[in-house]
FIMI-551068 format. One record per residue (C-alpha): residue number from 0; x negated, y, z. Coordinates in pm, 1 decimal, decimal comma, always signed. Layout:
<sites>
num|xx|yy|zz
NUM|X|Y|Z
...
</sites>
This chain:
<sites>
num|xx|yy|zz
0|+23,3|+1,6|+6,0
1|-133,8|+311,1|-113,8
2|-169,4|+644,1|+161,7
3|+85,4|+828,1|-63,6
4|+348,9|+561,2|+11,0
5|+276,2|+514,8|+374,0
6|+301,4|+938,4|+411,1
7|+632,2|+906,6|+164,0
8|+778,4|+670,8|+391,9
9|+1064,2|+872,1|+578,1
10|+1129,9|+873,4|+944,3
11|+1439,7|+659,5|+897,1
12|+1271,3|+409,3|+650,2
13|+1006,8|+343,0|+925,5
14|+1290,2|+320,6|+1186,5
15|+1469,2|+68,1|+979,3
16|+1141,4|-111,4|+898,0
17|+1046,1|-136,8|+1281,5
18|+1416,6|-255,2|+1326,1
19|+1384,6|-537,6|+1092,1
20|+1052,2|-632,5|+1251,4
21|+1185,3|-621,2|+1592,9
22|+1542,3|-847,0|+1491,1
23|+1295,9|-1107,7|+1279,1
24|+1058,9|-1142,9|+1602,7
25|+1401,7|-1264,0|+1796,2
26|+1387,2|-1583,7|+1583,4
27|+1029,6|-1668,8|+1605,2
28|+1012,2|-1831,7|+1950,1
29|+1381,2|-1873,4|+2100,0
30|+1466,9|-2167,0|+1881,9
31|+1163,4|-2370,2|+2018,5
32|+1160,5|-2249,6|+2381,0
33|+1547,1|-2304,5|+2427,3
34|+1471,9|-2712,9|+2374,8
35|+1250,1|-2751,8|+2685,3
36|+1499,7|-2753,9|+2987,3
37|+1743,1|-2971,5|+2765,5
38|+1466,8|-3216,9|+2672,6
39|+1597,5|-3472,5|+2921,8
40|+1935,6|-3464,4|+2777,4
41|+1811,3|-3478,1|+2431,6
42|+1597,2|-3766,9|+2533,0
43|+1915,4|-3946,9|+2716,7
44|+2139,8|-3877,7|+2417,4
45|+1915,3|-4041,2|+2141,0
46|+1717,2|-4284,7|+2354,2
47|+1380,0|-4119,9|+2272,1
48|+1035,9|-4225,5|+2405,6
49|+820,4|-3952,5|+2572,8
50|+594,6|-3975,3|+2308,6
51|+874,7|-3931,5|+2037,9
52|+1035,5|-3667,5|+2231,0
53|+724,5|-3470,6|+2231,8
54|+753,8|-3463,7|+1838,2
55|+1070,0|-3222,4|+1887,8
56|+798,8|-2953,9|+1978,8
57|+529,4|-3091,9|+1768,2
58|+725,1|-3092,7|+1426,7
59|+767,2|-2714,7|+1433,6
60|+387,8|-2694,1|+1492,1
61|+288,2|-2954,2|+1186,4
62|+545,9|-2705,6|+971,7
63|+328,1|-2432,4|+1081,0
64|-18,9|-2625,5|+984,9
65|+136,2|-2699,8|+651,0
66|+301,0|-2404,6|+520,4
67|+78,3|-2116,3|+674,2
68|-164,0|-2127,0|+390,7
69|+116,1|-2100,6|+133,2
70|+263,4|-1815,3|+304,1
71|-29,0|-1534,5|+158,3
72|+2,5|-1673,5|-195,6
73|+390,5|-1637,0|-200,6
74|+371,0|-1308,1|-62,0
75|+114,8|-1175,0|-309,4
76|+386,0|-1318,2|-596,1
77|+715,6|-1210,9|-457,5
78|+627,9|-940,9|-178,6
79|+612,9|-1013,1|+182,7
80|+955,1|-866,2|+234,5
81|+1139,8|-1144,9|+3,9
82|+959,1|-1422,3|+174,7
83|+1043,2|-1325,9|+526,4
84|+1392,7|-1270,1|+433,0
85|+1383,7|-1628,0|+303,6
86|+1207,0|-1751,9|+618,8
87|+1490,6|-1629,3|+850,6
88|+1745,1|-1798,3|+606,8
89|+1552,3|-2141,4|+666,0
90|+1555,7|-2056,6|+1039,0
91|+1951,6|-2004,1|+1034,5
92|+2013,4|-2340,8|+796,8
93|+1767,1|-2524,7|+1025,6
94|+1949,9|-2421,7|+1365,9
95|+2285,5|-2513,1|+1207,9
96|+2157,2|-2888,2|+1085,6
97|+1958,0|-2964,8|+1414,4
98|+2286,7|-2953,2|+1624,3
99|+2363,8|-3283,1|+1479,4
100|+2335,7|-3577,0|+1714,4
101|+2165,3|-3790,2|+1470,9
102|+1785,0|-3820,0|+1535,0
103|+1731,3|-3785,0|+1143,0
104|+1917,3|-3450,9|+1108,2
105|+1772,8|-3327,1|+1482,6
106|+1403,5|-3378,9|+1348,1
107|+1507,3|-3229,1|+993,0
108|+1645,2|-2933,9|+1110,7
109|+1386,5|-2899,9|+1364,6
110|+1144,2|-2924,1|+1035,3
111|+1325,7|-2633,8|+867,8
112|+1330,2|-2389,6|+1170,0
113|+924,6|-2449,9|+1167,2
114|+890,2|-2381,0|+823,7
115|+1099,0|-2027,8|+844,5
116|+894,2|-1956,5|+1184,9
117|+543,8|-2053,7|+1007,4
118|+604,4|-1777,3|+725,9
119|+729,8|-1543,0|+984,5
120|+414,2|-1614,2|+1204,5
121|+192,9|-1584,2|+924,2
122|+335,5|-1276,9|+752,7
123|+453,0|-1027,1|+1021,8
124|+80,6|-911,5|+1136,4
125|-22,8|-816,0|+780,1
126|+322,6|-660,1|+705,9
127|+259,7|-420,2|+1042,9
128|-78,6|-351,9|+906,8
129|+71,1|-236,8|+561,8
130|+362,7|-23,9|+694,1
131|+226,6|+108,6|+1015,6
132|-160,1|+132,2|+977,4
133|-207,1|+391,6|+1222,5
134|+21,7|+209,7|+1521,2
135|-81,3|-139,7|+1457,8
136|-131,8|-181,9|+1856,0
137|+225,7|-28,2|+1946,5
138|+416,5|-215,4|+1685,3
139|+228,2|-541,9|+1748,3
140|+353,5|-491,8|+2112,6
141|+670,7|-420,8|+2015,9
142|+713,7|-728,4|+1791,4
143|+562,2|-924,6|+2072,6
144|+770,3|-796,5|+2337,9
145|+1092,2|-883,1|+2123,7
146|+1012,6|-1236,9|+2045,4
147|+896,8|-1286,1|+2446,9
148|+1222,4|-1164,9|+2547,1
149|+1437,4|-1373,1|+2366,5
150|+1184,2|-1680,4|+2401,0
151|+1230,7|-1646,4|+2792,5
152|+1618,4|-1605,3|+2760,7
153|+1636,1|-1904,1|+2556,2
154|+1469,1|-2098,6|+2818,7
155|+1610,8|-1964,5|+3129,7
156|+1981,1|-1977,8|+2991,4
157|+1923,9|-2308,0|+2784,4
158|+2146,5|-2525,3|+3003,4
159|+2351,2|-2249,4|+3144,7
160|+2464,8|-2202,6|+2730,1
161|+2525,3|-2564,4|+2723,4
162|+2788,9|-2544,5|+2988,9
163|+2948,6|-2226,9|+2878,8
164|+2980,6|-2314,0|+2526,2
165|+3101,8|-2705,3|+2648,5
166|+2892,9|-2854,8|+2390,0
167|+2622,9|-2952,3|+2590,2
168|+2237,5|-2952,0|+2454,3
169|+2388,6|-2878,4|+2103,8
170|+2505,2|-2565,1|+2226,7
171|+2202,0|-2478,1|+2394,2
172|+1987,1|-2504,6|+2096,9
173|+2228,6|-2376,5|+1829,3
174|+2333,9|-2054,6|+1995,2
175|+2049,1|-1887,3|+1847,1
176|+2204,7|-1915,8|+1500,9
177|+2379,4|-1554,8|+1596,3
178|+2030,7|-1394,4|+1615,5
179|+1956,2|-1547,2|+1286,7
180|+2235,1|-1448,3|+1113,8
181|+2199,9|-1064,6|+1243,6
182|+1823,8|-1060,0|+1142,8
183|+1940,1|-1180,3|+774,3
184|+2161,2|-861,3|+748,7
185|+1914,7|-621,2|+924,5
186|+1647,2|-734,8|+686,1
187|+1842,0|-656,7|+378,9
188|+1712,9|-300,5|+338,9
189|+1360,2|-450,6|+331,1
190|+1488,7|-643,2|+42,2
191|+1595,6|-310,8|-157,1
192|+1243,6|-156,6|-95,4
193|+1033,2|-458,8|-233,6
194|+1256,0|-385,8|-577,2
195|+1012,8|-131,3|-611,9
196|+673,9|-231,6|-790,1
197|+445,3|-351,0|-522,9
198|+133,2|-140,5|-501,0
199|-143,3|-226,1|-248,1
200|-431,3|-17,7|-90,2
201|-677,9|-280,8|-175,3
202|-628,5|-286,1|-547,6
203|-1003,7|-290,4|-584,2
204|-1047,1|-553,5|-332,9
205|-803,9|-795,1|-516,0
206|-986,7|-759,6|-835,0
207|-1304,5|-887,5|-666,0
208|-1357,1|-1276,7|-637,6
209|-1216,1|-1410,0|-307,0
210|-1481,0|-1526,4|-61,4
211|-1329,9|-1835,4|+104,3
212|-1217,2|-1774,0|+455,2
213|-1322,5|-2127,4|+512,9
214|-1712,8|-2009,6|+496,0
215|-1696,7|-1776,0|+772,9
216|-1777,7|-1861,5|+1114,1
217|-1598,7|-1582,3|+1249,3
218|-1287,4|-1699,5|+1082,6
219|-1323,7|-2050,7|+1245,7
220|-1364,9|-1922,9|+1575,0
221|-1026,1|-1709,2|+1552,0
222|-866,6|-2025,5|+1391,8
223|-989,6|-2243,6|+1731,7
224|-895,7|-1980,6|+1967,5
225|-530,2|-1940,8|+1795,8
226|-466,1|-2349,7|+1791,9
227|-618,3|-2392,5|+2162,9
228|-373,7|-2098,5|+2268,8
229|-88,2|-2247,7|+2095,6
230|-143,2|-2579,4|+2219,0
231|-134,8|-2455,4|+2601,9
232|+173,9|-2267,6|+2536,2
233|+352,6|-2535,5|+2365,2
234|+259,4|-2811,0|+2591,5
235|+422,6|-2606,0|+2871,5
236|+744,7|-2517,5|+2662,7
237|+761,4|-2903,3|+2592,1
238|+680,7|-3062,2|+2891,6
239|+674,4|-2816,8|+3213,5
240|+1065,7|-2859,1|+3274,8
241|+1025,8|-3247,6|+3251,8
242|+722,2|-3237,2|+3482,2
243|+910,6|-3013,0|+3745,0
244|+1232,6|-3221,8|+3744,5
245|+1042,8|-3533,8|+3782,1
246|+869,2|-3356,7|+4086,8
247|+1224,2|-3319,1|+4227,7
248|+1350,4|-2991,6|+4099,5
249|+1681,7|-2935,7|+3963,7
250|+1707,9|-2915,7|+3602,0
251|+1839,5|-2563,3|+3548,1
252|+1599,1|-2440,6|+3795,2
253|+1319,0|-2589,9|+3616,8
254|+1441,9|-2407,1|+3289,5
255|+1408,0|-2038,3|+3494,1
256|+1077,1|-2146,8|+3615,3
257|+976,9|-2171,8|+3237,9
258|+1122,3|-1839,3|+3170,0
259|+889,9|-1707,7|+3414,7
260|+621,9|-1763,6|+3183,0
261|+788,6|-1569,3|+2909,8
262|+900,4|-1288,0|+3148,5
263|+543,6|-1260,1|+3281,8
264|+429,4|-1204,3|+2920,2
265|+664,1|-918,2|+2830,4
266|+429,4|-618,0|+3001,4
267|+105,6|-801,5|+2884,0
268|+210,5|-883,6|+2508,5
269|+320,3|-490,9|+2498,1
270|+39,3|-345,6|+2654,2
271|-246,5|-558,6|+2539,3
272|-223,4|-486,1|+2173,4
273|-254,3|-109,1|+2248,1
274|-542,7|-169,6|+2466,8
275|-727,6|-418,0|+2245,3
276|-685,1|-151,0|+1970,6
277|-871,7|+84,8|+2188,1
278|-1164,6|-114,8|+2315,7
279|-1465,7|-193,4|+2107,6
280|-1562,6|-466,4|+2317,0
281|-1282,5|-745,3|+2429,1
282|-1515,8|-952,1|+2701,6
283|-1325,1|-835,2|+2989,7
284|-1001,8|-932,8|+2876,1
285|-1137,2|-1252,7|+2788,0
286|-1257,9|-1330,8|+3120,8
287|-937,1|-1243,5|+3230,7
288|-764,4|-1492,2|+3004,7
289|-1005,3|-1778,0|+3131,9
290|-960,6|-1688,4|+3498,5
291|-586,0|-1673,9|+3494,0
292|-512,3|-1987,5|+3304,7
293|-773,4|-2202,1|+3506,1
294|-631,8|-2080,8|+3846,6
295|-273,5|-2152,8|+3736,4
296|-347,8|-2519,1|+3633,7
297|-540,6|-2610,5|+3957,0
298|-242,1|-2470,4|+4146,7
299|-15,4|-2709,0|+3958,1
300|-250,3|-3013,0|+3973,3
301|-338,9|-2949,7|+4330,1
302|+21,2|-2825,8|+4495,1
303|+282,3|-2937,1|+4218,1
304|+593,4|-2718,0|+4294,3
305|+478,7|-2556,5|+4599,7
306|+304,1|-2274,7|+4437,6
307|+461,8|-2278,7|+4088,0
308|+618,5|-1931,2|+4087,2
309|+276,3|-1781,9|+4137,0
310|+112,9|-2069,4|+3898,1
311|+335,4|-1987,1|+3592,4
312|+308,2|-1599,2|+3656,1
313|-53,6|-1661,7|+3604,8
314|-14,1|-1879,7|+3294,4
315|+228,6|-1618,8|+3164,5
316|-51,7|-1366,5|+3225,2
317|-322,2|-1563,4|+3063,9
318|-119,1|-1712,4|+2737,4
319|+26,3|-1375,9|+2685,6
320|-313,0|-1188,0|+2651,7
321|-460,5|-1480,6|+2439,9
322|-164,3|-1452,3|+2219,2
323|-214,1|-1063,6|+2199,8
324|-566,2|-1089,4|+2133,0
325|-536,5|-1346,6|+1839,7
326|-271,3|-1144,2|+1665,8
327|-476,8|-827,2|+1692,0
328|-804,0|-1011,9|+1569,1
329|-612,5|-1107,8|+1235,7
330|-610,5|-710,3|+1142,2
331|-896,0|-551,7|+1362,6
332|-1150,1|-847,5|+1230,8
333|-1027,0|-764,3|+866,1
334|-1080,4|-485,5|+626,4
335|-762,1|-518,4|+410,6
336|-410,7|-620,6|+457,1
337|-458,4|-905,0|+219,6
338|-757,6|-1062,5|+418,8
339|-518,4|-1014,7|+733,4
340|-292,3|-1243,0|+556,1
341|-557,1|-1481,5|+455,9
342|-687,3|-1521,3|+794,7
343|-325,7|-1535,0|+940,7
344|-260,9|-1836,9|+716,9
345|-581,0|-1987,7|+786,8
346|-586,1|-1951,5|+1156,3
347|-201,9|-2071,3|+1210,0
348|-249,0|-2357,4|+940,6
349|-574,0|-2537,0|+1125,1
350|-479,6|-2361,4|+1438,3
351|-128,8|-2508,4|+1469,7
352|-239,7|-2840,0|+1340,5
353|-487,2|-2860,9|+1632,6
354|-173,9|-2730,3|+1883,6
355|+56,6|-2994,1|+1725,5
356|-162,4|-3289,8|+1922,8
357|-87,3|-3118,6|+2243,6
358|+272,5|-3218,7|+2357,6
359|+247,6|-3585,6|+2201,9
360|-96,3|-3634,6|+2383,5
361|+40,6|-3467,3|+2710,0
362|+335,3|-3748,6|+2697,8
363|+81,6|-4020,5|+2599,6
364|-156,8|-3932,0|+2882,7
365|+164,4|-3960,9|+3119,9
366|+247,0|-4260,5|+2986,7
367|-84,1|-4409,0|+3002,4
368|-195,6|-4295,8|+3369,4
369|+169,2|-4301,2|+3519,4
370|+110,7|-3928,6|+3663,1
371|+178,0|-3593,0|+3574,4
372|-194,9|-3470,8|+3676,0
373|-396,5|-3619,6|+3408,9
374|-218,6|-3441,8|+3141,9
375|-287,0|-3117,2|+3325,3
376|-676,6|-3200,2|+3299,4
377|-621,2|-3194,8|+2939,4
378|-504,4|-2812,5|+2972,4
379|-783,0|-2734,5|+3205,4
380|-1051,2|-2869,2|+2957,3
381|-861,0|-2663,6|+2657,1
382|-888,1|-2364,3|+2883,5
383|-1262,6|-2383,0|+2884,2
384|-1314,8|-2432,7|+2515,0
385|-1075,1|-2159,4|+2475,9
386|-1275,0|-1904,5|+2683,5
387|-1612,1|-2018,3|+2531,2
388|-1461,0|-1988,3|+2179,8
389|-1322,2|-1635,8|+2231,3
390|-1640,9|-1498,6|+2352,9
391|-1771,9|-1531,8|+2011,8
392|-1483,7|-1321,5|+1870,2
393|-1485,0|-1013,8|+2145,2
394|-1754,0|-769,2|+1981,5
395|-1635,9|-562,9|+1669,2
396|-1721,1|-736,1|+1343,2
397|-1523,6|-806,2|+1030,5
398|-1507,8|-1119,5|+819,7
399|-1732,8|-1125,7|+537,9
400|-1724,6|-1494,2|+446,9
</sites>
């Protein structure tokens, strides 16, 4: 996008753009976090093993891994705005399909939801870089807050929504279709904008032969960091309510405990991008991530539910900051919008492939060891590697391939 286009965008136009980003964000976590609290209900209704149950959370991650590299290419061909609108439709249709009481449609709808979220995950950061180049931190913060508010409400009210609707677990995971339909309508003005001939502020760069992101050590560090922070988050989403219920906590209470993670993330994901955008060196932020995550996991392993609220608050602080950092690195560690899309696609492809192994492995470790402490040690090891990897990204640098 040229400077003239940016300057020519009216204040109303910018507000519509921002509103579109916010409503799109409401669909990028809630369809996943709403599942965790009702996993025992789904497991009982469909007679699923622990390992197979883990696939309910893992299938979206596999979709992220497979489809993320495709998103930047489609965005170049059809424009980011159009691809994102199609992605919202995929989420809406997937939410409707997965309400079925059959295993095949449950997994099929989940895959469709995951596909739509994958495209949103990859393309929103470069979309923000394209339209809000001077306010990347602020807009990224608003995007992250919208995503986390709905994620926390989805986990906290999941079981209650099933009761209110009279549809059980199907109502719990299907009600978020309403947000998808609203987002579809709100995004229509972006389609009108995309009808104009697309021009980019990196036209000259596009004429040059791309240097493969796969050759960049920095790109791989960002990718691994992306995968590990996602693994931590999705293991918690998939299994924490189940673990807490097995340790004697009421099912509805366990859902609210999970929501504490998202509620805690809210101020972090808003403030962290702004802070990260102003700091040249992110090393202090990395130490905060590693420290909060390690302490959180040790509290859970050593004391189970006794200090679970402080533990999940610490976990929310750590994962919220880790997520914010990697979102900012997509734009701060690249020179162009196009490169931001490319590293976003690479990091979310390989990263989510890594993260996808988390929930099934967590469940398999429980089946093997017969306790819940053993799989939590997997998360401790993940935290250590996350910290070591993140320290290689903290200093100002640009991906050059």
